[in-house]
Phi, psi and omega in degrees: 000324180295321178297321179298317179293323177295321179296319178297318180295323183278322188248340182101147184302311183299322181291318180295315179295319178299315179297317179300313182294322179295316178295322181291323184277346185303314181296321179294322178293323178294319177296320179295317178297320177296320179295322178294319178297316178298319179298318178298321178294319179295316179298318179296320179294320178295318180295323182286340180263004179222168179274352181277128178244140177253121179284148179304328180295330180287340182275342181286130177270149178141000000 
């Protein structure tokens, strides 16, 4: 706790909180990226096993 207070004194509260949140979210972002990669592999496998093809334009939301 003392180190945390020293960091706030040296760098400022917003910078310390931002760094804390970025470090905390890093693992979650890595898991999300892995899930997206896995999903892309599943979609590719489904497409290769069927006659239905999904065009890249159909995947864009908007």
